[in-house]
MIPAGU-118600 format. One record per residue: residue number from 1; z, y, x of N, C-alpha, C in turn. Coordinates in pm, 1 decimal, decimal comma, m for minus. Layout:
BEGIN
<i: NUM n_pz: Z n_py: Y n_px: X ca_pz: Z ca_py: Y ca_px: X c_pz: Z c_py: Y c_px: X>
...
end
This chain:
BEGIN
<i: 1 n_pz: m3521,9 n_py: 5427,4 n_px: 1044,4 ca_pz: m3465,8 ca_py: 5390,5 ca_px: 1158,6 c_pz: m3336,2 c_py: 5450,3 c_px: 1184,6>
<i: 2 n_pz: m3298,6 n_py: 5594,1 n_px: 1135,6 ca_pz: m3226,7 ca_py: 5678,0 ca_px: 1170,5 c_pz: m3085,4 c_py: 5611,6 c_px: 1093,6>
<i: 3 n_pz: m3112,5 n_py: 5562,1 n_px: 962,8 ca_pz: m3015,0 ca_py: 5456,8 ca_px: 890,7 c_pz: m2958,3 c_py: 5365,3 c_px: 1014,8>
<i: 4 n_pz: m3025,1 n_py: 5307,0 n_px: 1038,0 ca_pz: m2972,2 ca_py: 5194,0 ca_px: 1130,5 c_pz: m2884,9 c_py: 5234,2 c_px: 1258,1>
<i: 5 n_pz: m2918,3 n_py: 5331,6 n_px: 1300,1 ca_pz: m2866,4 ca_py: 5437,1 ca_px: 1425,4 c_pz: m2756,1 c_py: 5455,5 c_px: 1376,1>
<i: 6 n_pz: m2737,1 n_py: 5510,9 n_px: 1245,8 ca_pz: m2611,7 ca_py: 5553,9 ca_px: 1202,1 c_pz: m2465,4 c_py: 5440,8 c_px: 1181,3>
<i: 7 n_pz: m2565,2 n_py: 5295,4 n_px: 1116,4 ca_pz: m2449,3 ca_py: 5219,0 ca_px: 1096,9 c_pz: m2399,8 c_py: 5146,2 c_px: 1263,5>
<i: 8 n_pz: m2487,0 n_py: 5142,3 n_px: 1344,5 ca_pz: m2462,4 ca_py: 5091,3 ca_px: 1481,4 c_pz: m2346,5 c_py: 5203,8 c_px: 1564,4>
<i: 9 n_pz: m2359,3 n_py: 5302,0 n_px: 1545,8 ca_pz: m2224,2 ca_py: 5395,0 ca_px: 1564,0 c_pz: m2140,1 c_py: 5408,0 c_px: 1508,5>
<i: 10 n_pz: m2137,6 n_py: 5387,0 n_px: 1343,2 ca_pz: m2018,7 ca_py: 5370,7 ca_px: 1281,1 c_pz: m1951,8 c_py: 5227,8 c_px: 1317,5>
<i: 11 n_pz: m1993,5 n_py: 5160,3 n_px: 1341,9 ca_pz: m1979,5 ca_py: 5004,7 ca_px: 1392,5 c_pz: m1861,8 c_py: 5036,5 c_px: 1502,6>
<i: 12 n_pz: m1959,8 n_py: 5061,6 n_px: 1582,5 ca_pz: m1913,3 ca_py: 5084,2 ca_px: 1753,6 c_pz: m1781,9 c_py: 5174,4 c_px: 1735,0>
<i: 13 n_pz: m1772,2 n_py: 5291,3 n_px: 1658,8 ca_pz: m1692,2 ca_py: 5366,3 ca_px: 1668,8 c_pz: m1559,0 c_py: 5317,6 c_px: 1617,2>
<i: 14 n_pz: m1592,8 n_py: 5232,4 n_px: 1500,8 ca_pz: m1478,9 ca_py: 5136,1 ca_px: 1436,5 c_pz: m1450,9 c_py: 5038,0 c_px: 1516,5>
<i: 15 n_pz: m1514,2 n_py: 4954,5 n_px: 1623,1 ca_pz: m1447,0 ca_py: 4867,5 ca_px: 1682,1 c_pz: m1386,9 c_py: 4924,8 c_px: 1833,8>
<i: 16 n_pz: m1382,5 n_py: 5055,9 n_px: 1842,7 ca_pz: m1345,6 ca_py: 5122,0 ca_px: 1982,6 c_pz: m1183,0 c_py: 5169,4 c_px: 1943,6>
<i: 17 n_pz: m1181,4 n_py: 5210,2 n_px: 1809,3 ca_pz: m1092,8 ca_py: 5285,3 ca_px: 1722,0 c_pz: m963,5 c_py: 5134,1 c_px: 1745,0>
<i: 18 n_pz: m1029,5 n_py: 5030,2 n_px: 1650,5 ca_pz: m943,8 ca_py: 4905,9 ca_px: 1626,1 c_pz: m892,8 c_py: 4857,3 c_px: 1788,9>
<i: 19 n_pz: m981,7 n_py: 4887,4 n_px: 1852,1 ca_pz: m925,6 ca_py: 4810,7 ca_px: 2002,9 c_pz: m792,7 c_py: 4885,8 c_px: 2074,2>
<i: 20 n_pz: m826,5 n_py: 5032,6 n_px: 2036,8 ca_pz: m715,5 ca_py: 5173,7 ca_px: 2121,3 c_pz: m625,0 c_py: 5152,3 c_px: 2023,4>
<i: 21 n_pz: m600,9 n_py: 5130,5 n_px: 1838,5 ca_pz: m477,6 ca_py: 5119,9 ca_px: 1833,0 c_pz: m414,5 c_py: 5006,5 c_px: 1855,9>
<i: 22 n_pz: m475,1 n_py: 4867,6 n_px: 1882,9 ca_pz: m368,1 ca_py: 4735,2 ca_px: 1918,2 c_pz: m363,6 c_py: 4780,1 c_px: 2067,3>
<i: 23 n_pz: m429,6 n_py: 4829,6 n_px: 2180,4 ca_pz: m420,3 ca_py: 4816,0 ca_px: 2286,5 c_pz: m272,3 c_py: 4919,9 c_px: 2336,3>
<i: 24 n_pz: m289,1 n_py: 5062,6 n_px: 2293,4 ca_pz: m193,3 ca_py: 5162,1 ca_px: 2323,7 c_pz: m79,5 c_py: 5109,1 c_px: 2327,1>
<i: 25 n_pz: m38,2 n_py: 5076,4 n_px: 2171,1 ca_pz: 102,7 ca_py: 5027,4 ca_px: 2162,9 c_pz: 143,3 c_py: 4927,7 c_px: 2262,3>
<i: 26 n_pz: 49,4 n_py: 4819,5 n_px: 2267,6 ca_pz: 116,1 ca_py: 4703,3 ca_px: 2352,8 c_pz: 107,8 c_py: 4742,6 c_px: 2494,3>
<i: 27 n_pz: 52,2 n_py: 4817,7 n_px: 2569,1 ca_pz: 49,0 ca_py: 4856,3 ca_px: 2703,4 c_pz: 197,2 c_py: 4961,0 c_px: 2708,5>
<i: 28 n_pz: 233,2 n_py: 5034,2 n_px: 2623,5 ca_pz: 310,3 ca_py: 5139,5 ca_px: 2639,1 c_pz: 453,2 c_py: 5028,9 c_px: 2618,2>
<i: 29 n_pz: 455,2 n_py: 4909,3 n_px: 2528,6 ca_pz: 601,7 ca_py: 4822,0 ca_px: 2516,8 c_pz: 616,8 c_py: 4760,1 c_px: 2646,7>
<i: 30 n_pz: 476,1 n_py: 4703,5 n_px: 2727,5 ca_pz: 474,1 ca_py: 4591,6 ca_px: 2845,8 c_pz: 536,2 c_py: 4696,9 c_px: 2913,2>
<i: 31 n_pz: 484,6 n_py: 4864,2 n_px: 2950,6 ca_pz: 566,7 ca_py: 4958,4 ca_px: 3050,1 c_pz: 733,3 c_py: 4941,6 c_px: 3056,0>
<i: 32 n_pz: 731,5 n_py: 4968,4 n_px: 2937,1 ca_pz: 853,9 ca_py: 5011,3 ca_px: 2891,6 c_pz: 950,4 c_py: 4907,4 c_px: 2913,5>
<i: 33 n_pz: 947,7 n_py: 4780,4 n_px: 2897,6 ca_pz: 1012,8 ca_py: 4660,6 ca_px: 2887,6 c_pz: 1019,3 c_py: 4626,4 c_px: 3075,7>
<i: 34 n_pz: 888,3 n_py: 4666,8 n_px: 3143,7 ca_pz: 902,5 ca_py: 4655,2 ca_px: 3251,7 c_pz: 1030,4 c_py: 4714,5 c_px: 3349,1>
<i: 35 n_pz: 1012,2 n_py: 4876,3 n_px: 3290,2 ca_pz: 1106,4 ca_py: 4957,8 ca_px: 3349,7 c_pz: 1226,5 c_py: 4894,7 c_px: 3345,7>
<i: 36 n_pz: 1282,6 n_py: 4880,3 n_px: 3196,5 ca_pz: 1387,3 ca_py: 4823,8 ca_px: 3169,2 c_pz: 1458,0 c_py: 4707,2 c_px: 3240,0>
<i: 37 n_pz: 1372,9 n_py: 4621,2 n_px: 3277,7 ca_pz: 1404,0 ca_py: 4496,2 ca_px: 3347,1 c_pz: 1454,6 c_py: 4536,6 c_px: 3536,4>
<i: 38 n_pz: 1344,2 n_py: 4651,2 n_px: 3544,8 ca_pz: 1386,1 ca_py: 4691,5 ca_px: 3706,3 c_pz: 1506,8 c_py: 4752,4 c_px: 3717,1>
<i: 39 n_pz: 1556,0 n_py: 4836,2 n_px: 3602,0 ca_pz: 1663,7 ca_py: 4886,0 ca_px: 3613,0 c_pz: 1775,2 c_py: 4774,6 c_px: 3603,5>
<i: 40 n_pz: 1779,8 n_py: 4672,2 n_px: 3500,5 ca_pz: 1869,1 ca_py: 4581,5 ca_px: 3517,7 c_pz: 1857,3 c_py: 4498,5 c_px: 3636,2>
<i: 41 n_pz: 1787,0 n_py: 4492,4 n_px: 3708,1 ca_pz: 1776,2 ca_py: 4400,0 ca_px: 3859,9 c_pz: 1854,4 c_py: 4481,3 c_px: 3923,9>
<i: 42 n_pz: 1870,6 n_py: 4605,4 n_px: 3958,0 ca_pz: 1966,4 ca_py: 4700,2 ca_px: 4031,8 c_pz: 2061,8 c_py: 4674,1 c_px: 3975,6>
<i: 43 n_pz: 2124,1 n_py: 4711,0 n_px: 3825,7 ca_pz: 2227,9 ca_py: 4718,5 ca_px: 3796,4 c_pz: 2347,1 c_py: 4576,1 c_px: 3843,9>
<i: 44 n_pz: 2251,8 n_py: 4421,2 n_px: 3777,6 ca_pz: 2313,6 ca_py: 4314,4 ca_px: 3846,1 c_pz: 2354,3 c_py: 4309,9 c_px: 3986,5>
<i: 45 n_pz: 2246,0 n_py: 4372,8 n_px: 4078,9 ca_pz: 2216,0 ca_py: 4323,5 ca_px: 4207,9 c_pz: 2380,8 c_py: 4428,9 c_px: 4252,9>
<i: 46 n_pz: 2393,7 n_py: 4545,6 n_px: 4204,9 ca_pz: 2530,2 ca_py: 4598,7 ca_px: 4210,7 c_pz: 2654,9 c_py: 4571,7 c_px: 4175,7>
<i: 47 n_pz: 2654,0 n_py: 4503,5 n_px: 4065,0 ca_pz: 2785,4 ca_py: 4435,8 ca_px: 3978,7 c_pz: 2786,2 c_py: 4292,0 c_px: 4056,6>
<i: 48 n_pz: 2701,8 n_py: 4227,9 n_px: 4121,0 ca_pz: 2737,2 ca_py: 4106,2 ca_px: 4183,9 c_pz: 2778,2 c_py: 4130,6 c_px: 4325,4>
<i: 49 n_pz: 2723,8 n_py: 4244,9 n_px: 4411,1 ca_pz: 2814,9 ca_py: 4288,6 ca_px: 4509,7 c_pz: 2941,2 c_py: 4311,3 c_px: 4508,1>
<i: 50 n_pz: 2980,5 n_py: 4414,4 n_px: 4379,6 ca_pz: 3099,3 ca_py: 4431,3 ca_px: 4360,3 c_pz: 3221,4 c_py: 4365,8 c_px: 4323,6>
<i: 51 n_pz: 3158,5 n_py: 4219,0 n_px: 4247,0 ca_pz: 3204,7 ca_py: 4092,2 ca_px: 4241,2 c_pz: 3240,8 c_py: 4040,0 c_px: 4335,3>
<i: 52 n_pz: 3188,8 n_py: 4048,7 n_px: 4416,0 ca_pz: 3195,4 ca_py: 3961,2 ca_px: 4549,4 c_pz: 3326,0 c_py: 4047,6 c_px: 4663,5>
<i: 53 n_pz: 3305,6 n_py: 4165,2 n_px: 4679,7 ca_pz: 3417,4 ca_py: 4240,1 ca_px: 4697,3 c_pz: 3537,5 c_py: 4231,7 c_px: 4644,9>
<i: 54 n_pz: 3550,8 n_py: 4225,2 n_px: 4500,7 ca_pz: 3693,8 ca_py: 4198,3 ca_px: 4418,5 c_pz: 3717,1 c_py: 4065,9 c_px: 4478,7>
<i: 55 n_pz: 3644,5 n_py: 3975,3 n_px: 4467,7 ca_pz: 3690,7 ca_py: 3839,3 ca_px: 4436,7 c_pz: 3737,6 c_py: 3775,6 c_px: 4603,2>
<i: 56 n_pz: 3681,1 n_py: 3866,4 n_px: 4718,2 ca_pz: 3718,0 ca_py: 3832,2 ca_px: 4849,0 c_pz: 3855,1 c_py: 3934,6 c_px: 4908,0>
<i: 57 n_pz: 3863,7 n_py: 3993,7 n_px: 4772,3 ca_pz: 4004,1 ca_py: 4104,3 ca_px: 4796,9 c_pz: 3998,8 c_py: 4195,1 c_px: 4917,8>
<i: 58 n_pz: 3829,2 n_py: 4244,2 n_px: 4932,6 ca_pz: 3827,0 ca_py: 4333,3 ca_px: 5041,5 c_pz: 3859,2 c_py: 4495,6 c_px: 4951,6>
<i: 59 n_pz: 3783,1 n_py: 4510,6 n_px: 4839,0 ca_pz: 3817,2 ca_py: 4608,7 ca_px: 4740,1 c_pz: 3929,7 c_py: 4594,1 c_px: 4651,0>
<i: 60 n_pz: 4029,0 n_py: 4642,4 n_px: 4630,1 ca_pz: 4123,2 ca_py: 4649,0 ca_px: 4569,8 c_pz: 4123,5 c_py: 4740,7 c_px: 4453,6>
<i: 61 n_pz: 4080,1 n_py: 4834,1 n_px: 4436,9 ca_pz: 4061,1 ca_py: 4921,0 ca_px: 4316,1 c_pz: 4006,5 c_py: 4882,6 c_px: 4228,4>
<i: 62 n_pz: 4032,4 n_py: 4930,9 n_px: 4110,7 ca_pz: 3956,8 ca_py: 4867,9 ca_px: 3979,2 c_pz: 3829,0 c_py: 4955,5 c_px: 4001,2>
<i: 63 n_pz: 3800,1 n_py: 5065,4 n_px: 4058,0 ca_pz: 3668,8 ca_py: 5122,1 ca_px: 4052,6 c_pz: 3615,9 c_py: 5118,4 c_px: 4170,0>
<i: 64 n_pz: 3505,1 n_py: 5084,2 n_px: 4178,1 ca_pz: 3448,9 ca_py: 5074,1 ca_px: 4333,9 c_pz: 3311,5 c_py: 5207,5 c_px: 4343,6>
<i: 65 n_pz: 3307,3 n_py: 5266,5 n_px: 4473,5 ca_pz: 3174,7 ca_py: 5333,3 ca_px: 4468,4 c_pz: 3081,0 c_py: 5270,4 c_px: 4530,6>
<i: 66 n_pz: 2952,7 n_py: 5277,0 n_px: 4523,8 ca_pz: 2865,3 ca_py: 5247,4 ca_px: 4588,3 c_pz: 2852,1 c_py: 5302,6 c_px: 4759,4>
<i: 67 n_pz: 2906,1 n_py: 5369,8 n_px: 4807,5 ca_pz: 2965,3 ca_py: 5384,2 ca_px: 4950,1 c_pz: 3068,7 c_py: 5296,6 c_px: 4978,2>
<i: 68 n_pz: 3139,5 n_py: 5231,7 n_px: 4903,4 ca_pz: 3263,7 ca_py: 5150,7 ca_px: 4967,7 c_pz: 3153,6 c_py: 5006,8 c_px: 5005,9>
<i: 69 n_pz: 3066,9 n_py: 4981,1 n_px: 4895,2 ca_pz: 2987,6 ca_py: 4859,7 ca_px: 4920,1 c_pz: 2901,4 c_py: 4875,9 c_px: 5021,3>
<i: 70 n_pz: 2882,0 n_py: 4990,1 n_px: 5045,5 ca_pz: 2765,9 ca_py: 4992,6 ca_px: 5169,9 c_pz: 2850,2 c_py: 4979,8 c_px: 5295,7>
<i: 71 n_pz: 2950,4 n_py: 5048,3 n_px: 5294,4 ca_pz: 3071,2 ca_py: 5051,8 ca_px: 5426,6 c_pz: 3118,0 c_py: 4884,6 c_px: 5438,2>
<i: 72 n_pz: 3132,7 n_py: 4848,3 n_px: 5356,4 ca_pz: 3167,5 ca_py: 4723,9 ca_px: 5369,3 c_pz: 3084,4 c_py: 4587,7 c_px: 5373,2>
<i: 73 n_pz: 2953,5 n_py: 4655,4 n_px: 5379,0 ca_pz: 2799,5 ca_py: 4519,0 ca_px: 5408,3 c_pz: 2797,4 c_py: 4420,5 c_px: 5303,7>
<i: 74 n_pz: 2844,6 n_py: 4488,6 n_px: 5166,1 ca_pz: 2847,1 ca_py: 4405,0 ca_px: 5066,4 c_pz: 2686,2 c_py: 4422,6 c_px: 5000,8>
<i: 75 n_pz: 2632,9 n_py: 4554,0 n_px: 5004,2 ca_pz: 2522,7 ca_py: 4584,9 ca_px: 4975,3 c_pz: 2433,6 c_py: 4699,0 c_px: 5024,5>
<i: 76 n_pz: 2306,5 n_py: 4672,4 n_px: 5040,6 ca_pz: 2190,9 ca_py: 4774,1 ca_px: 5090,9 c_pz: 2187,9 c_py: 4872,3 c_px: 5038,2>
<i: 77 n_pz: 2127,5 n_py: 4954,4 n_px: 5098,0 ca_pz: 2120,2 ca_py: 5088,5 ca_px: 5004,9 c_pz: 2011,8 c_py: 5089,2 c_px: 4878,4>
<i: 78 n_pz: 2077,4 n_py: 5101,2 n_px: 4753,0 ca_pz: 2019,9 ca_py: 5070,7 ca_px: 4632,2 c_pz: 1918,3 c_py: 5216,1 c_px: 4601,0>
<i: 79 n_pz: 1815,9 n_py: 5171,7 n_px: 4558,1 ca_pz: 1675,9 ca_py: 5263,8 ca_px: 4517,1 c_pz: 1623,2 c_py: 5235,6 c_px: 4390,1>
<i: 80 n_pz: 1599,5 n_py: 5350,6 n_px: 4316,1 ca_pz: 1560,5 ca_py: 5372,9 ca_px: 4166,1 c_pz: 1412,9 c_py: 5286,5 c_px: 4179,4>
<i: 81 n_pz: 1448,6 n_py: 5166,1 n_px: 4105,9 ca_pz: 1276,0 ca_py: 5126,2 ca_px: 4109,1 c_pz: 1164,5 c_py: 5210,1 c_px: 4083,4>
<i: 82 n_pz: 1179,5 n_py: 5284,6 n_px: 3957,5 ca_pz: 1051,7 ca_py: 5360,4 ca_px: 3936,7 c_pz: 1062,8 c_py: 5488,4 c_px: 3981,2>
<i: 83 n_pz: 1132,3 n_py: 5588,0 n_px: 4025,2 ca_pz: 1132,9 ca_py: 5679,6 ca_px: 4093,3 c_pz: 1141,3 c_py: 5688,6 c_px: 4220,0>
<i: 84 n_pz: 1168,9 n_py: 5598,6 n_px: 4276,7 ca_pz: 1218,9 ca_py: 5549,6 ca_px: 4429,0 c_pz: 1308,6 c_py: 5655,8 c_px: 4484,9>
<i: 85 n_pz: 1385,0 n_py: 5701,5 n_px: 4440,7 ca_pz: 1513,9 ca_py: 5794,7 ca_px: 4482,9 c_pz: 1651,8 c_py: 5695,4 c_px: 4489,7>
<i: 86 n_pz: 1707,0 n_py: 5752,1 n_px: 4573,5 ca_pz: 1829,2 ca_py: 5683,5 ca_px: 4642,9 c_pz: 1926,3 c_py: 5715,4 c_px: 4517,1>
<i: 87 n_pz: 2029,6 n_py: 5603,6 n_px: 4493,6 ca_pz: 2109,6 ca_py: 5597,5 ca_px: 4409,2 c_pz: 2222,6 c_py: 5693,7 c_px: 4469,3>
<i: 88 n_pz: 2301,1 n_py: 5778,2 n_px: 4411,5 ca_pz: 2413,4 ca_py: 5856,2 ca_px: 4465,4 c_pz: 2519,4 c_py: 5749,0 c_px: 4508,2>
<i: 89 n_pz: 2592,1 n_py: 5798,7 n_px: 4639,4 ca_pz: 2692,2 ca_py: 5715,7 ca_px: 4712,8 c_pz: 2808,9 c_py: 5708,5 c_px: 4614,2>
<i: 90 n_pz: 2809,5 n_py: 5816,1 n_px: 4524,3 ca_pz: 2958,8 ca_py: 5830,4 ca_px: 4441,9 c_pz: 2927,7 c_py: 5726,3 c_px: 4321,6>
<i: 91 n_pz: 2840,6 n_py: 5665,8 n_px: 4286,0 ca_pz: 2779,0 ca_py: 5568,2 ca_px: 4152,2 c_pz: 2911,8 c_py: 5495,3 c_px: 4181,2>
<i: 92 n_pz: 2975,8 n_py: 5454,3 n_px: 4072,4 ca_pz: 3069,9 ca_py: 5373,5 ca_px: 4030,5 c_pz: 3021,8 c_py: 5196,4 c_px: 3974,6>
<i: 93 n_pz: 3152,0 n_py: 5118,6 n_px: 3981,7 ca_pz: 3147,2 ca_py: 5001,8 ca_px: 3946,3 c_pz: 3258,5 c_py: 4992,9 c_px: 3879,5>
<i: 94 n_pz: 3318,6 n_py: 4966,7 n_px: 3751,5 ca_pz: 3423,9 ca_py: 4960,3 ca_px: 3711,8 c_pz: 3508,1 c_py: 4813,1 c_px: 3663,4>
<i: 95 n_pz: 3582,8 n_py: 4805,9 n_px: 3680,2 ca_pz: 3639,7 ca_py: 4647,3 ca_px: 3598,4 c_pz: 3779,0 c_py: 4682,1 c_px: 3511,6>
<i: 96 n_pz: 3752,7 n_py: 4598,6 n_px: 3388,1 ca_pz: 3893,6 ca_py: 4641,5 ca_px: 3331,2 c_pz: 3889,1 c_py: 4488,1 c_px: 3221,6>
<i: 97 n_pz: 3965,3 n_py: 4412,9 n_px: 3243,3 ca_pz: 3997,9 ca_py: 4326,5 ca_px: 3168,1 c_pz: 3866,0 c_py: 4219,4 c_px: 3183,2>
<i: 98 n_pz: 3806,5 n_py: 4149,9 n_px: 3265,2 ca_pz: 3679,9 ca_py: 4100,9 ca_px: 3248,5 c_pz: 3530,6 c_py: 4162,1 c_px: 3206,2>
<i: 99 n_pz: 3573,6 n_py: 4313,0 n_px: 3183,7 ca_pz: 3471,4 ca_py: 4390,9 ca_px: 3154,4 c_pz: 3406,8 c_py: 4484,9 c_px: 3255,7>
<i: 100 n_pz: 3289,7 n_py: 4472,9 n_px: 3297,3 ca_pz: 3249,8 ca_py: 4556,7 ca_px: 3409,7 c_pz: 3134,2 c_py: 4671,5 c_px: 3338,3>
<i: 101 n_pz: 3170,0 n_py: 4786,2 n_px: 3403,7 ca_pz: 3043,3 ca_py: 4896,5 ca_px: 3357,3 c_pz: 2970,5 c_py: 4967,6 c_px: 3495,1>
<i: 102 n_pz: 2869,2 n_py: 4949,4 n_px: 3488,2 ca_pz: 2800,5 ca_py: 4998,3 ca_px: 3576,9 c_pz: 2774,0 c_py: 5147,0 c_px: 3584,6>
<i: 103 n_pz: 2775,2 n_py: 5249,7 n_px: 3667,8 ca_pz: 2732,4 ca_py: 5398,5 ca_px: 3601,4 c_pz: 2661,4 c_py: 5412,1 c_px: 3731,5>
<i: 104 n_pz: 2542,1 n_py: 5392,8 n_px: 3767,5 ca_pz: 2436,8 ca_py: 5445,8 ca_px: 3867,3 c_pz: 2371,9 c_py: 5584,6 c_px: 3804,9>
<i: 105 n_pz: 2377,5 n_py: 5661,0 n_px: 3911,3 ca_pz: 2318,4 ca_py: 5817,6 ca_px: 3893,2 c_pz: 2271,3 c_py: 5858,6 c_px: 4061,6>
end
């Protein structure tokens, strides 16, 4: 009887360990990808607003701050999707030769 009980415990423990070995990295990757996608959405939102401002000739500088976009009504206040903190108004979007650089902080 003790022998069977030991085998059941070993099998159960092994199955739980296998499930954890598979689930933990998978869940970590899913959460990490979700955070990265959330940041990309916010950056694209800021970049689209900046492009619209440049195309309408309202923003004339090669570098635009979020404050300029807020003041010209091209963008609502941007919030970090993970920490829920408001991005600094001095964060910039720069344009040079059809290349764009978004620096949110």
